N, C-alpha and C positions, 0 to 999 in steps of 0.2 A: 531506458533506462537508467537513472541518476548514477554518477558517477559521481569522483574527482577530480581529478586531471592535473596532474606536473608537468610542469612542463622546464625545461632543463638543458643545456648544451647537450646531450647525448646525441644517436644516431637513428636509432629503434626506438618502437615499440614493442610496451610490456604491461603485461592486466597484476593482476595483485589480488587477493579478496583480506578486508584487514580484520581484524579479530572481530570486527562488529559486525559482521556481514554488511562490509561495503564494498565496493569497486573499487581499486583505486585504479590509474591510467596513466602512465607516466612516458611525455613524450616529447619529440626535438621542438623546441619553442616557437619554428615555423612553420609545422606543418599542421593542416588546414586540420578545422574543425572535422569538416566533411569526411577529408581519409581515415579520420581519429575513429569515428565514429563507425564507418567503412568496416575498420579492424573490427570495431564491439559487433557484431554482426556476425559478419567472419565465424569469430571466437564464442556466439552466444551457445552452446552446446555446452562448452567448456565453463562457463559464465556463469550457465544454470545450473551443473552440475557441482561445483566448487561451494555457491551460495548456501544450497539445498544439506550439502552436508555442512558447509560452519551453523546453517540452523540448528538441523537437527541436533549436536554436537552444545548448540547454547540452550535448548529448548525441554523441560519436563512434558511429557503428556498427561491430562488432565486426568484423572481414573472416575474425574461424576461421583464425587462421595459429596456427605455432608461438612456442610462451614465449607467448600472448598470453592477457592474465589476464581472469579471469570470478568470478563474487563467489557467495560461499556460505557463506551462518549470520554475511554478517558478514566475511569478509573475504577476498584477492583469493587465487586458485590460477591457476597457469596449466598451458596447455592442449598436451599431448604426443603431436602427431600417431604418430598408426600407419599403418604403408604399409602393412599388409597389407587397409589399405581395409577393418577395421568398421565396421559402422555403429552399432557400439552403444558411449554412454558408460558409463564408470569415471571412477568419480574412490576413491583409495588415502588421503587425511587431507596430501595431498602434493598430488594435479598432477589434471588431467583427465586421464584414457588412454584410449586403446581405439577412436579416431576417424579416421578421415580420411578431411574433408570434399568436397565432389562441387562444390558453390554453397549459394551463400549463404540462400539460399532451406531449402534442406533440410537444415544449420546450424543452422540457427535451429531447425527442428521438431522435432530430434534432441536439441537443449538444453531447450525452451518439453516435453517431454514428460516429460524427464528429471529438469528443475524441479518440475514437479505433480507428480508423485509422491512425491520427499522432502517439498515441504510436505504431500501426502495423509499419508504415516508423520507427520512430526513437528510437526506441528500439530494435526491434529483431535484426537490426546488432550489437547494442554493444554485447548482450547475445551466438552471434556467437562468436565474437573477441570473450566474456573472456574463452566460453566453449573450438574453439580450441586452443588459446595461457594458456588453467591449464587443454589440454585432458581431459576433462571432456564432456561425451556423454549423452546428454538427450534425448528422444526420442520425444511424442509429446509434441508440450508445448496450448495452453485453454490460450484465455483471458477474462472475464469476469471485468463486474463490483460486485464488493461486496463490504457487506457490515464490517466485520470483518476483510477481510485477506489480505491482500495486495501480498499474493505470497505462496505457494507451491508447493512442490518437493514428490512424492511418493516413496511406495515402488521399483517399475518400473519404475524413474527418467522420469516420467510425469511432466512437469511444468507448474504451470497457475499462470497468472500473472494478476495484476489491473488493464487495463485500465487506471483505473483512476487517474493513478502518475503521468503521461501524464499532471496535474497539478504542479509535483513538481516540484525544478532544479534535472538537468541532475542529478546531484553526487550522489542525495535523489534515481531516478531510475537505474543505475549502485548498490545500495546501495544493492534493493530488487532481481537486478540479479545475484548478485555475493554470496545474501542471499543463492539463492534457488538455486544455480550450489554448492554453499557446503556441498549440503546435498547429493548428488550424492555420496559425497567421503564417509563422516558421518551424520550420516544419523538422532541425533541428535543434544546440544545446547552445546555437554561438554568444555573443555577449550578446545580439538584440534581444533574445528571446528569455533572456534572465531579463533585461532591463521589462521586456512587454510583464514578467511574473511579475518582476515588483513594483511594477505601475501596478500593477491588480490589488496585487499583498501585497505592499509594505513591508509586515512584517515575515516577510516567507522563507527569511533562513531560521528563524527562530521553528515553526514547525518542519520546516525538513533535516533537520539539526533531529530535532525531536524522533525526527521516523529512520532515520539512521541507530539513533542507538535504542528503542523499546520496538523497532517493527519486530524484528524477530519474535517478541513477545506474541504476535495477532496471529500468529501462525502456527501456533502452538495449541488446538482442536486434536 
């Protein structure tokens, strides 16, 4: 998972969840990245629970009512309820149309299905583009709606992507894709890893910051 690393003359490691649901790791100056990330992995259950609690406080769950705003590729669009009880969701570039929701649970499922289909259509070609350009061979790709992760790359180079990212700007989707592809070459968050990310996506820092500041908004369905 992404984290902010703060080094100092301290002798121990510590973890903190910031007000904007960002993981902050405080570490001794000379401690290796490998040992730092081993510590993060050991504390992953605690981190997940704290991130979830922090994000739940920041997010107001939608009610799927007329005029309510929903994100798509970084912009918000209003929901227009169709009184004919059409259970399909349509987007015309101005608003979401064609749905008369009967329950919040059903409404959430309809939006998740639409978001997943759009992410597959828009984001997966970007994954192939960067993989081919930088000769990075991945194996399987899985799309999930996860609470804490935007993406992951396993030791076997299987990639998971959070399709809720379809709500973010395209540059942010590119950043997450590039981030996970970079793990095919570098399995940690060392300087070499970030240098490679920068080579593929020179302006990645702005997208990373956007996700840190706004990521909780993408998980409020």
